[in-house]
C-alpha positions in Angstrom: 126.1 78.8 90.5 124.5 77.4 87.5 120.7 77.2 86.8 118.8 75.6 83.9 115.2 76.8 83.9 112.7 74.7 82.0 109.3 76.1 81.2 106.3 73.7 81.3 102.6 73.8 80.9 100.0 72.1 83.1 99.8 69.0 80.7 100.1 65.9 82.9 102.3 64.2 80.3 104.7 67.0 79.2 106.7 66.9 76.0 110.2 68.3 75.9 112.6 68.5 72.9 115.5 66.0 72.9 118.0 68.5 74.2 115.9 69.2 77.3 115.2 65.5 77.9 118.9 64.8 77.9 119.4 67.6 80.5 116.7 66.0 82.7 118.2 62.5 82.3 121.6 63.8 83.5 120.2 66.0 86.2 120.8 65.4 89.9 119.2 68.4 91.6 115.8 69.7 90.6 113.5 72.4 91.9 110.0 73.8 91.2 106.5 74.1 92.6 104.7 71.1 94.1 102.5 71.0 91.0 105.5 70.9 88.8 107.0 68.1 90.8 103.9 66.0 90.3 104.0 66.5 86.6 107.7 65.7 86.0 108.2 63.1 88.7 108.0 60.2 86.2 110.9 61.7 84.3 113.3 61.9 87.3 115.7 59.3 88.5 114.8 57.7 91.9 117.8 59.3 93.6 117.1 62.8 92.3 117.0 65.6 94.9 114.0 68.0 94.7 113.8 71.4 96.3 110.2 72.8 96.6 109.8 76.4 95.7 107.7 77.8 98.5 107.5 81.1 100.3 109.5 82.6 101.9 111.9 82.3 99.0 114.9 83.1 101.2 114.8 79.5 102.6 114.8 78.2 99.0 117.8 80.3 98.1 119.7 79.1 101.1 119.2 75.6 100.0 120.5 76.5 96.5 123.6 78.1 98.1 124.2 75.2 100.4 124.5 72.6 97.6 128.0 71.4 97.5 127.7 68.7 94.8 130.5 69.2 92.3 131.2 67.6 89.0 134.6 67.4 87.2 135.2 70.1 84.6 137.4 69.8 81.5 140.1 71.8 83.3 142.2 69.9 85.9 141.6 70.9 89.5 138.7 73.2 88.5 135.5 71.6 89.6 132.2 72.9 88.3 128.9 72.9 90.3 126.2 70.7 88.9 123.4 72.8 87.6 120.2 73.2 89.5 117.4 72.3 87.1 114.3 74.3 87.8 110.8 73.8 86.3 108.7 76.9 86.0 105.3 77.7 84.4 105.3 78.9 80.8 108.1 81.3 79.9 110.3 81.7 83.0 111.3 85.2 81.8 107.7 86.3 81.6 107.0 87.5 85.2 108.7 84.2 86.0 111.2 82.6 88.3 114.2 83.2 86.0 113.7 86.9 86.7 113.9 86.2 90.4 117.0 84.2 90.0 118.7 87.0 88.1 117.9 89.4 90.9 119.1 87.0 93.7 122.1 85.6 91.9 123.3 88.2 89.5 126.6 86.4 88.7 124.9 83.0 88.1 125.1 81.1 84.8 121.4 80.8 83.8 120.0 79.1 80.7 116.3 79.1 79.9 114.1 76.8 77.8 110.7 78.5 77.6 107.3 77.1 77.0 104.3 79.3 75.9 103.1 81.5 78.7 99.5 81.3 79.9 98.4 84.5 78.2 99.9 83.4 74.9 98.0 80.2 75.2 94.8 81.9 76.0 95.2 84.3 73.1 95.8 81.3 70.8 92.7 79.5 72.1 90.7 82.7 71.3 92.4 83.3 68.0 93.0 86.7 69.3 96.0 88.8 68.1 97.9 89.9 71.1 100.8 92.0 69.8 98.9 95.1 71.1 98.0 93.7 74.5 99.2 95.3 77.7 100.3 92.9 80.4 99.6 93.2 84.1 100.7 90.7 86.8 98.5 90.6 89.9 100.2 87.4 91.1 101.4 88.4 94.6 101.2 92.1 93.6 98.8 94.9 94.5 96.4 96.7 92.2 98.4 99.8 90.9 99.5 98.5 87.6 96.0 97.2 86.8 94.4 100.5 87.9 96.8 102.4 85.6 95.8 100.2 82.6 92.2 101.0 83.3 92.7 104.7 83.7 94.8 104.8 80.5 91.8 103.2 78.7 93.9 100.3 77.5 91.8 98.4 75.0 93.3 94.9 75.5 94.7 93.8 78.9 96.3 90.5 79.8 96.2 89.7 83.5 98.0 87.1 85.6 95.9 86.3 88.6 96.2 84.8 92.1 93.8 83.6 94.8 93.2 87.1 96.0 93.0 88.9 92.6 90.5 86.5 91.1 88.5 87.1 87.9 85.4 87.8 90.0 87.3 90.3 92.2 88.8 92.0 89.2 85.3 92.3 87.6 83.9 93.8 90.8 86.6 96.4 91.0 86.0 97.4 87.3 82.3 97.7 87.8 82.8 99.6 91.1 84.8 102.3 89.3 82.7 102.4 86.1 84.9 100.5 83.7 82.1 98.6 82.1 83.2 98.7 78.5 85.0 95.4 78.5 84.4 91.7 78.1 86.4 89.1 80.1 88.0 86.0 78.7 89.1 83.5 81.3 91.4 80.6 80.8 91.5 77.9 83.5 94.1 75.1 83.7 95.5 76.0 80.3 97.5 73.1 78.8 95.7 70.4 80.9 93.5 68.5 78.5 91.3 67.2 81.3 90.7 70.5 83.1 91.3 73.3 80.5 88.3 75.6 80.1 88.1 78.9 78.3 85.1 81.2 78.9 84.0 84.6 77.5 81.6 86.5 79.6 80.4 90.0 80.8 81.9 91.6 83.8 78.6 91.2 85.6 78.5 87.5 84.8 82.1 87.2 86.1 81.2 88.6 89.5 78.9 85.6 90.2 81.3 82.9 89.0 84.1 80.9 90.7 87.0 79.8 88.5 89.6 77.1 88.8 93.2 77.9 89.6 95.5 78.5 88.0 93.8 80.9 85.6 94.5 84.0 83.6 92.4 86.8 81.9 92.3 88.8 78.8 90.1 91.9 78.9 89.0 93.3 75.6 87.1 96.5 74.9 83.7 95.8 73.5 84.0 98.9 71.2 87.6 98.4 70.0 89.5 101.7 70.2 86.4 103.9 71.0 86.8 104.0 74.8 86.1 107.5 76.0 89.2 109.5 76.9 89.9 110.9 80.4 88.7 114.5 80.4 91.3 117.2 80.8 89.9 119.1 83.8 87.0 117.6 85.8 84.0 119.8 86.2 83.6 121.1 89.7 79.9 120.1 89.5 80.8 116.4 89.1 82.2 116.1 92.7 80.3 115.2 95.8 80.9 118.1 98.3 81.4 118.4 102.0 78.0 119.5 103.3 77.2 120.9 99.9 79.8 123.7 100.4 81.1 124.7 96.9 84.0 126.7 98.4 85.5 123.5 99.9 86.8 122.3 96.6 89.8 123.6 94.6 88.3 125.0 91.5 89.2 123.2 88.2 91.4 125.9 86.6 93.3 126.4 89.9 93.5 122.6 90.3 95.1 122.1 86.9 97.6 124.9 87.4 98.5 123.5 90.8 99.2 120.1 89.2 101.4 121.9 86.7 103.4 123.6 89.4 103.9 120.3 91.1 105.6 119.0 87.9 103.8 115.7 88.1 104.8 114.1 84.8 108.3 113.4 86.3 107.2 112.7 89.9 106.6 109.3 91.5 104.7 109.8 94.7 102.2 112.7 95.5 101.0 113.5 99.1 97.8 115.5 99.2 97.5 116.8 102.8 94.1 118.2 103.6 92.5 116.5 100.6 88.8 117.2 101.7 86.7 116.0 98.7 89.8 114.5 97.0 89.5 116.7 93.9 93.3 117.3 93.6 94.2 113.7 94.2 91.6 112.5 91.7 92.5 115.0 89.0 96.2 113.9 89.5 95.3 110.2 89.4 93.5 110.5 86.1 96.0 112.7 84.3 99.1 111.0 85.7 98.2 107.4 86.4 101.8 106.4 87.0 101.7 108.2 90.3 101.3 106.7 93.8 99.0 109.1 95.6 98.5 109.3 99.4 95.5 111.5 100.4 95.5 112.7 104.0 92.3 114.2 105.6 91.6 115.0 109.2 87.7 115.0 109.0 86.3 111.4 109.2 83.2 112.5 107.3 85.3 113.2 104.2 86.4 109.6 103.8 83.1 108.4 102.3 83.1 111.6 100.1 86.6 110.9 98.7 85.7 107.3 97.9 82.4 108.4 96.3 84.3 110.9 94.1 86.9 108.2 93.2 84.1 105.9 92.0 82.3 108.7 90.1 85.4 109.6 88.2 86.9 106.1 87.7 90.0 106.8 89.8 90.9 103.7 91.7 94.1 103.3 93.7 94.3 106.5 95.8 95.4 105.6 99.3 93.2 107.5 101.8 94.5 108.2 105.4 91.9 109.7 107.8 93.1 111.5 110.9 95.4 114.3 111.9 98.4 114.3 109.6 100.7 115.3 112.5 99.6 112.2 114.5 99.4 109.8 111.6 102.1 107.1 111.8 104.0 106.6 108.6 105.6 103.3 107.7 107.7 103.1 104.6 109.0 100.2 102.5 107.7 97.4 100.4 104.1 96.5 101.4 103.6 99.3 103.8 101.3 101.3 101.5 103.1 104.7 101.9 105.8 106.0 99.5 108.4 108.6 100.1 107.0 111.8 98.4 108.7 113.8 95.7 105.6 116.1 95.4 103.5 117.4 98.3 100.4 119.6 98.0 99.1 121.1 101.3 95.4 121.9 100.9 94.7 122.5 104.5 96.8 123.1 107.6 94.5 124.4 110.5 97.3 126.9 111.5 99.9 124.1 111.9 101.7 124.8 108.6 105.2 124.8 110.0 104.7 121.5 111.9 103.3 119.9 108.8 106.1 121.1 106.6 108.6 119.9 109.2 107.1 116.4 109.2 107.0 116.4 105.4 110.7 117.2 105.2 111.6 114.1 107.2 110.4 112.1 104.3 110.6 114.3 101.2 113.0 113.1 98.5 116.0 115.4 97.9 114.5 116.7 94.6 111.0 116.9 96.1 108.8 120.0 96.1 106.0 121.4 98.3 103.1 123.4 96.9 100.3 125.3 98.7 97.5 127.6 97.6 97.0 130.7 99.7 93.8 132.8 99.6 93.4 136.3 101.0 89.8 137.1 101.9 88.1 139.4 104.4 86.8 136.4 106.5 90.0 134.5 106.5 91.7 135.0 109.9 94.9 133.1 109.2 97.4 134.6 106.8 98.6 131.4 105.1 101.1 133.3 102.9 102.8 134.8 106.0 102.9 131.4 107.7 104.4 129.9 104.6 107.1 132.5 104.4 108.0 132.1 108.1 108.0 128.2 107.8 110.3 128.4 104.7 112.7 130.7 106.4 112.9 128.7 109.6 113.2 125.4 107.8 115.8 126.7 105.3 113.6 126.1 102.2 114.1 127.8 98.9 111.0 129.4 97.4 110.1 129.7 93.7 108.5 132.9 92.6 104.9 132.9 93.7 102.1 132.8 91.1 98.9 134.8 91.6 95.7 134.1 89.8 92.1 135.2 90.2 89.1 133.2 88.8 86.0 135.2 88.0 84.9 137.2 91.0 86.5 134.8 93.5 89.2 135.9 95.8 92.8 135.9 94.4 94.8 132.7 94.9 98.6 132.7 95.3 100.3 129.4 94.3 103.4 128.9 96.5 106.2 126.5 95.9 109.3 125.6 97.7 112.1 123.0 97.8 115.2 122.1 99.8 
């Protein structure tokens, strides 16, 4: 198959270089969004075939595959398919449709004629250098990439939006998690001389505004590079506690050592089972924002506490699951919200450690690890270390050498780690 992908802006009377105009004049089959069709319709011949790009895309791809129009090639008896000429917004290789075509038709012949993308255009309107800008697409995508940019204190963020991830929704999320040190630049209908509008406003102002679609955003730090860095080790006193019980939180030095044992820099998905106040999940989220984190907690009253601590520490994007882990249904795959873990921390087990580990093993990646902290104290009735050893033996797990540590006058902690 052969595709020619032409980038366009929202200008109602588009200009194309002569080479592109000749391609359009000779074209027979065209495709693009409905908005694109309205813009380029005056340039197409009356008998031109148009394929709307709408979801689900599978139906669009089937139409592409079903085209049987052939044109003579220079070689005898070797017909060539006529190209499908596709119009796409801006640069088709910038989070664009050309990327989708490459994934769906890896053997296709694809040629691209780009136009400026929307974030380039917005930066030009603002006279804002954008070589140091991080790009996030929220168009049909969830929040994680944007959350990561915030946690990493990125000073300049370009955002592609959609009807769910609007400028006002983005501003509300930032304010909710304490990321107030930004101003927002919004470009609406860029390239359309009748509708184009560029606005610079505070995050608070953005929450009360509605913006025309399509739009895009550039966030810039109001203090340049002076955004406060994420602390290495969150003070225990900064967390909201369960019933004010200080012992119901993994202490900061133990927490950091536990994250080190989990080897999180090279992991992708962390499960925190028995997360309680969320201290382990939140520390991991801030230090390793590339992670997908699933926090499981059986006590309903802890849900509000976890979210309060997420907001206090600016740690968006932790997925919280309330209920008995052993009874929690887990669905995997794109859009399900749960990822296969390659790191699991068991912070609480209520005596069901073997059952929990057995369920974890059904989903743990081949190179995944499981870590648990065991405390021996006079009032502790369950010997977690013994349960751990028994579970590892019965499940055929290999243990790493345990690590024992005592913090001040607290009871000693043994950090346990196993793998397949």
